[in-house]
C-alpha positions in Angstrom: 0.0 0.0 0.0 1.7 3.2 -1.1 0.7 6.9 -0.9 1.6 9.5 -3.5 4.2 11.2 -1.3 6.4 8.1 -0.9 4.9 6.5 2.2 4.0 2.8 1.8 3.9 -0.8 3.2 3.9 -3.8 0.9 2.9 -7.3 2.1 4.0 -10.4 0.2 0.5 -12.0 0.7 -2.9 -10.7 1.5 -4.2 -14.0 2.6 -2.4 -16.8 4.5 -3.3 -20.2 5.8 -1.3 -22.0 8.5 -1.9 -25.1 10.5 -2.6 -25.1 14.2 0.6 -25.6 16.1 2.8 -24.6 13.3 4.9 -21.4 12.7 4.0 -18.7 10.3 6.1 -15.8 8.9 4.3 -12.7 7.5 6.6 -10.6 5.3 6.4 -7.0 4.3 8.5 -4.0 3.1 8.0 -0.4 3.9 9.1 3.0 2.4 9.0 6.6 3.4 10.4 9.9 2.0 14.1 10.4 2.6 13.6 13.9 3.9 10.7 15.7 5.4 11.0 19.5 5.6 14.7 19.2 4.8 15.3 16.9 7.6 16.5 13.4 7.1 13.9 10.9 7.9 14.7 8.1 10.3 12.5 5.3 11.6 12.0 5.5 15.4 9.4 2.7 16.0 8.2 -0.4 14.1 5.4 -2.7 15.3 2.8 -5.3 14.3 -0.7 -5.1 15.7 -4.2 -6.6 15.3 -7.7 -5.5 16.1 -9.3 -7.3 19.0 -13.0 -7.3 19.9 -13.7 -4.8 22.6 -10.1 -3.7 22.8 -9.4 -1.9 19.5 -5.9 -2.0 17.9 -3.5 -4.0 20.2 0.3 -4.3 19.6 1.2 -7.9 19.6 4.1 -7.6 22.0 1.8 -6.0 24.5 -0.9 -8.7 24.2 -0.5 -11.5 26.8 -2.0 -14.0 24.4 1.1 -13.8 22.3 3.7 -13.7 25.1 6.7 -15.9 24.1 5.2 -16.6 20.7 5.9 -13.5 18.7 9.2 -12.3 17.1 9.9 -9.3 14.9 12.7 -9.2 12.3 13.5 -5.9 10.8 16.3 -5.5 8.2 16.7 -2.3 6.3 13.2 -1.7 4.9 12.0 -5.3 5.3 9.7 -6.4 8.1 8.8 -9.9 9.2 6.4 -11.2 11.9 6.9 -14.7 13.2 4.2 -16.3 15.3 4.9 -19.8 16.7 2.6 -22.4 18.1 -0.3 -21.1 16.2 -3.7 -21.2 17.8 -7.1 -20.9 16.2 -7.6 -17.7 18.1 -4.7 -16.2 16.2 -6.8 -16.0 13.1 -7.0 -12.3 12.4 -5.9 -9.4 10.2 -2.3 -8.3 11.0 -0.9 -4.9 10.1 2.5 -3.2 10.2 3.0 0.3 11.4 6.2 2.4 11.5 6.8 5.9 13.0 9.5 8.4 11.9 11.2 11.3 13.6 9.2 14.2 12.2 6.1 14.8 14.3 3.2 13.0 12.8 5.4 10.8 10.6 3.5 7.5 11.0 2.2 5.1 8.5 0.1 1.9 8.7 -0.1 -0.7 6.0 -3.8 -1.1 5.5 -5.4 -3.4 4.6 -3.1 -5.9 6.3 -2.6 -9.7 6.0 -5.5 -12.0 6.9 -4.2 -15.1 8.6 -6.4 -18.2 9.0 -5.2 -20.8 11.4 -6.6 -24.2 10.4 -7.0 -27.4 12.4 -6.7 -30.6 10.6 -9.9 -32.5 10.3 -10.6 -36.1 9.3 -13.5 -36.2 6.9 -15.4 -39.5 7.0 -17.0 -41.1 4.0 -18.8 -44.4 3.9 -19.4 -47.1 1.4 -21.3 -50.4 1.9 -18.2 -52.2 2.9 -15.5 -49.7 3.9 -14.9 -46.3 5.4 -12.9 -43.6 3.6 -10.9 -41.1 5.6 -9.5 -37.8 4.3 -7.2 -35.4 6.1 -8.3 -31.9 5.4 -8.0 -28.4 6.7 -10.4 -25.6 6.6 -8.2 -23.5 4.3 -5.5 -24.3 1.7 -2.1 -24.7 3.3 0.6 -23.7 0.9 3.2 -26.2 -0.4 3.2 -30.0 -0.8 2.8 -32.0 2.3 3.0 -35.6 3.5 0.6 -36.9 6.0 0.8 -39.3 8.9 -2.2 -41.5 9.9 -2.8 -43.0 13.3 -5.1 -45.8 14.4 -5.6 -45.8 18.1 -2.5 -43.6 18.4 -0.4 -46.1 16.4 1.2 -45.0 13.1 -0.3 -46.4 10.0 1.6 -47.0 6.7 -0.5 -44.5 4.6 1.2 -41.1 3.9 -1.4 -39.6 1.6 -4.1 -37.3 2.5 -6.7 -40.1 2.4 -7.0 -43.7 3.4 -9.6 -46.5 3.4 -10.2 -48.5 6.5 -12.5 -51.2 8.0 -13.7 -49.7 11.3 -13.9 -52.0 14.3 -15.3 -51.4 17.7 -13.4 -48.8 19.7 -11.2 -47.8 16.7 -10.2 -44.2 16.5 -8.3 -42.4 13.6 -6.4 -39.2 13.4 -4.0 -37.5 11.0 -1.1 -35.1 11.0 1.2 -33.3 8.7 4.7 -34.8 8.6 6.9 -32.6 10.7 4.0 -31.5 12.8 3.2 -34.8 14.3 2.5 -33.1 17.6 -0.4 -31.3 16.1 -2.6 -34.2 15.0 -6.2 -33.7 14.0 -8.9 -34.6 16.5 -9.5 -38.3 16.4 -12.6 -39.6 14.7 -14.4 -42.6 16.3 -17.8 -44.2 16.7 -20.0 -43.2 19.6 -18.9 -44.3 23.0 -19.6 -43.7 26.7 -23.3 -43.5 25.8 -25.5 -42.4 28.8 -29.1 -41.5 29.3 -30.5 -39.2 32.0 -33.9 -38.1 33.3 -34.9 -34.6 34.4 -36.2 -33.8 36.9 -34.7 -36.6 38.9 -36.7 -38.5 41.5 -40.3 -39.7 41.4 -42.2 -39.1 38.2 -45.8 -38.1 38.8 -48.6 -38.1 36.3 -49.3 -34.9 34.5 -45.7 -33.6 34.9 -43.2 -33.1 32.1 -40.1 -35.3 31.9 -37.0 -34.8 29.7 -34.9 -37.8 28.6 -31.4 -36.8 27.5 -29.0 -39.0 25.4 -25.3 -38.2 25.5 -22.3 -39.8 24.0 -18.7 -39.1 23.1 -18.4 -39.2 19.3 -16.6 -37.6 16.4 -18.2 -36.8 14.0 -21.1 -35.8 16.2 -23.6 -38.6 16.7 -27.2 -38.6 15.5 -29.6 -39.7 18.3 -32.8 -41.7 18.1 -35.1 -42.5 21.0 -37.1 -45.8 21.3 -39.4 -47.5 23.8 -39.0 -51.1 24.6 -41.2 -53.4 22.5 -42.2 -50.4 20.3 -40.5 -50.7 17.0 -41.0 -47.1 15.7 -38.7 -44.3 16.7 -40.1 -41.8 19.2 -37.7 -38.9 18.5 -34.6 -38.1 16.5 -33.2 -35.5 18.9 -30.8 -35.5 21.7 -33.6 -34.9 24.1 -37.0 -36.5 24.2 -39.6 -34.6 26.1 -42.7 -36.3 27.6 -45.2 -33.6 28.3 -48.1 -34.2 30.6 -46.9 -37.7 31.2 -49.5 -40.4 31.8 -49.4 -44.0 33.1 -49.3 -45.2 29.6 -45.9 -43.6 29.2 -44.4 -45.9 31.9 -41.9 -48.3 30.5 -38.2 -48.8 29.5 -36.6 -46.3 27.1 -33.3 -46.3 25.3 -31.5 -44.3 22.7 -29.1 -45.0 19.9 -26.1 -42.8 18.9 -24.8 -43.2 15.4 -22.3 -41.6 13.1 -20.5 -42.9 10.0 -18.1 -44.9 12.1 -20.6 -46.9 14.0 -23.7 -47.2 16.2 -24.2 -47.7 19.9 -27.3 -48.5 22.0 -27.7 -47.2 25.5 -28.9 -49.2 28.5 -32.6 -49.1 29.3 -33.9 -46.4 31.6 -37.1 -47.1 33.5 -39.8 -44.4 33.6 -42.2 -45.4 36.4 -45.1 -42.9 36.4 -46.7 -42.6 39.8 -50.5 -41.9 39.8 -53.6 -42.1 41.9 -55.9 -45.1 41.5 -58.1 -45.1 38.5 -61.7 -46.3 39.0 -61.6 -49.8 40.4 -63.5 -52.7 38.9 -65.2 -55.4 40.9 -65.6 -59.0 39.7 -67.4 -62.0 41.3 -66.1 -65.5 41.3 -67.5 -67.9 40.4 -69.6 -66.2 37.8 -73.2 -67.0 37.4 -75.8 -67.8 40.0 -74.7 -67.6 43.6 -76.0 -70.4 45.8 -76.4 -70.2 49.5 -73.6 -72.0 51.3 -71.1 -71.7 48.4 -67.7 -70.1 48.4 -67.8 -66.7 46.8 -65.0 -64.2 46.1 -65.4 -60.5 45.4 -62.3 -59.2 43.7 -61.3 -55.6 43.6 -58.9 -54.6 40.8 -57.4 -51.1 40.3 -54.8 -49.5 38.2 -52.5 -47.4 40.5 -48.9 -46.7 41.1 -47.8 -47.3 43.8 -50.2 -50.2 44.2 -53.4 -49.3 46.0 -54.8 -50.6 49.2 -58.4 -51.8 49.0 -61.4 -51.5 51.3 -64.8 -53.0 51.0 -68.2 -51.5 51.7 -71.7 -52.8 51.8 -74.5 -50.3 50.9 -76.1 -49.2 54.2 -73.6 -51.4 56.0 -70.8 -50.4 58.5 -67.8 -48.6 56.9 -65.5 -50.2 56.0 -66.6 -53.8 55.9 -63.1 -55.1 55.4 -59.7 -53.9 54.2 -58.5 -56.5 51.7 -58.2 -56.9 48.0 -60.5 -60.0 47.9 -63.7 -60.2 50.0 -64.3 -63.9 50.7 -67.5 -65.5 51.8 -66.6 -69.1 52.9 -70.3 -70.0 53.1 -72.4 -67.2 51.7 -75.8 -66.7 53.3 -79.0 -65.0 52.3 -78.2 -62.2 54.7 -75.1 -61.5 52.6 -77.2 -60.4 49.7 -76.8 -56.7 48.8 -74.8 -54.1 46.9 -71.0 -54.0 47.4 -68.2 -51.6 46.2 -64.6 -51.2 46.9 -62.3 -48.2 47.4 -58.7 -48.1 46.0 -56.3 -45.7 47.7 -52.6 -44.8 47.6 -50.6 -41.7 48.7 -51.7 -39.8 45.6 -55.5 -40.2 46.0 -58.4 -42.6 46.1 -61.3 -43.8 43.9 -64.4 -46.0 44.5 -65.8 -48.6 42.2 -69.4 -48.9 41.0 -71.7 -51.1 43.1 -72.0 -54.8 42.3 -75.1 -56.6 43.5 -74.9 -60.0 45.2 -78.1 -61.9 44.9 -77.9 -65.2 46.9 -80.2 -67.9 45.7 -81.6 -70.3 48.3 -84.3 -73.0 48.8 -87.5 -72.0 50.6 -87.3 -71.7 54.3 -90.0 -73.4 56.5 -93.4 -72.1 55.2 -95.9 -70.5 57.6 -99.6 -71.0 57.2 -102.4 -68.7 58.3 -106.3 -69.1 58.2 -108.8 -66.3 57.5 -111.1 -65.8 59.3 -109.2 -66.7 62.4 -112.4 -67.2 64.5 -114.4 -70.4 64.5 -115.3 -71.9 61.2 -119.0 -72.1 60.4 -120.3 -74.5 57.9 -121.2 -72.8 54.7 -118.7 -69.9 55.3 -115.6 -69.1 53.2 -112.2 -70.0 54.5 -108.8 -68.9 53.1 -105.6 -70.6 53.8 -102.4 -68.5 53.1 -98.8 -69.8 52.8 -95.6 -67.8 52.8 -91.9 -68.7 52.7 -88.6 -66.9 52.5 -87.0 -68.1 49.2 -84.9 -66.8 46.3 -86.0 -67.1 43.6 -89.6 -66.7 44.8 -91.3 -70.0 45.7 -94.3 -71.6 44.0 -96.9 -73.0 46.4 -98.9 -76.3 46.4 -101.6 -77.4 48.8 -102.2 -80.9 50.0 -104.9 -82.5 52.1 -104.1 -85.4 54.4 -104.6 -88.9 52.8 -105.0 -87.4 49.3 -102.4 -88.2 46.6 -103.0 -85.3 44.3 -102.6 -81.7 45.2 -105.6 -79.9 46.4 -104.7 -76.5 45.0 -101.7 -74.4 43.9 -100.9 -70.8 44.7 -100.0 -68.9 47.7 -103.6 -68.6 48.8 -106.2 -71.5 48.9 -109.9 -70.6 49.4 -112.8 -72.9 50.3 -115.9 -70.8 49.5 -118.6 -73.1 50.9 -117.1 -75.0 53.9 -118.6 -78.4 54.7 -118.0 -81.1 57.2 -116.1 -83.1 54.5 -113.6 -80.2 54.2 -112.4 -80.8 57.7 -109.0 -82.3 58.0 -105.2 -81.8 58.0 -103.8 -79.5 55.3 -100.1 -78.8 54.4 -98.4 -76.2 52.1 -95.3 -77.0 50.1 -93.0 -74.1 48.9 -90.7 -74.9 46.0 -88.2 -73.2 43.7 -85.2 -74.5 41.6 -83.0 -74.6 44.7 -85.3 -76.9 46.7 -88.5 -77.4 48.5 -89.9 -77.2 52.1 -93.3 -78.4 53.5 -95.2 -76.7 56.2 -96.3 -78.5 59.4 -99.8 -80.0 59.2 -102.6 -77.7 60.0 -105.9 -79.0 61.4 -109.2 -77.6 60.2 -112.4 -78.9 62.0 -116.0 -77.6 62.3 -116.6 -77.2 66.0 -119.6 -79.2 67.5 -121.8 -76.3 68.4 -121.7 -75.3 64.9 -123.5 -78.5 63.9 -126.1 -78.2 66.7 -126.8 -74.7 65.7 -127.8 -75.9 62.3 -130.6 -78.2 63.8 -132.2 -75.7 66.3 -135.5 -75.1 64.4 -136.3 -78.8 64.0 -135.3 -79.6 67.6 -137.5 -76.8 68.9 -140.5 -78.0 67.0 -140.0 -81.5 68.2 -139.8 -80.6 71.8 -143.0 -78.5 71.6 -144.9 -81.4 70.0 -143.7 -83.8 72.7 -144.8 -81.4 75.5 -148.2 -81.0 73.9 -148.6 -84.7 73.5 -147.7 -85.4 77.0 -150.1 -82.7 78.2 -153.0 -84.1 76.2 -152.2 -87.6 77.4 -152.2 -86.6 81.1 -155.5 -84.7 80.8 -157.1 -87.7 79.0 -156.0 -90.2 81.7 -157.2 -88.0 84.5 -160.7 -87.6 82.9 -160.9 -91.3 82.3 -160.0 -92.1 85.9 -162.7 -89.7 87.2 -165.4 -91.4 85.2 -164.6 -94.8 86.6 -164.9 -93.6 90.1 -168.3 -92.1 89.6 -169.8 -95.3 88.3 -168.6 -97.3 91.3 -170.5 -95.0 93.8 -174.0 -94.7 92.3 -176.1 -97.3 94.6 -177.6 -94.5 96.7 -174.7 -92.7 98.6 -173.7 -89.6 96.9 -170.0 -88.5 97.6 -168.7 -84.8 98.4 -165.0 -85.4 98.2 -162.6 -85.8 94.9 -159.2 -87.1 94.8 -157.3 -85.6 92.3 
């Protein structure tokens, strides 16, 4: 860069590329007028500087980042900057400035030299059978170079910029430029040290959000895929898999895979155990079907809960709770056990009750009871109703029998004799029957009481008595008159009598 009045700085290159760890020389030359205002011009100060973010123009020898790594070489009008042990942070635009004796005699070569510090990288390509490696840098390093390849830190025979390898487990590859073996490229390798983590840690409760993170050490960077055990489709292809508003159905074992062009690794399983309050319990009855009195019956309460729920049993209108157990057992179920039952499932996160299930115990008829209406004395010709009742499930059918008769007299719960006669008297029994069994009542005696029969003959008896009384009266009078006549006939010869015996 030259000005019209003789001032100038010339750089041999505007762009330079150097490898990390190597040494670079940046060359320039400078010029200035031999005299300024008739005074001989002399150079009093020469320096190299760069612009740094938030610090402006910084002289290299005053920058601690370059301490021990920078050297200036000035000879006549030439200027050389040497930087050793190059770092990627050394990438910048470098400028040369010189100052002469006249006041204001200063000149900066601008634009300067742009230096790019490159790190070697191994580029990975893949075929169906082999892996191809290339040793590259991010910029073109001048001059021919030979390369050194390393497999697990051991030198390989290849000296070119590329090689083909068959990658095995735990293999790593790196490259370097000959002469700069201490500045190898970062190694490339398949994923290793694969780990999975859960956030937040600790107990996982339903409705919360959970983040699963997959991490591995891999170069090139790995691609991650999340899976759930026994689910063959991928859940996510990101490092993190987020389960928002997690539910019990999300419980299970999860794992991730990490893959790059050098290989694939699968993580261990991580268990997601979602804790949740009981869902509505269900109640089942065993055995299924009709429940017979005296049989063994189980009422089973099932609930979906985590942690597992404790169960309590209740009977509608019964004492709370009936029992605290998962299975309610009736060793010999009775009619009194009939009713509606439900269970409650409870854990530390909440509780829920089931719907009611009805237990209907079937049993044979109990001993029937018989009643008579009317309950007073039975009068011949009146109507008499016999009623039979029995406790049974299902409801009983009733049959009436009279003593010494083979066929049933009647059927139905009530048996009515509308015109009761003497021949209806006797012993009656009632039989109650359902499909579970039968039971007969005790014998019941029906008789027409004696005064009832006399009462029926009162008009005839009264007439007979009256007739007998009248007959006896007439007979007595007739006999008395007859006797009197006989007495008179015996006293007629001449002695009349004054006295009568009656």
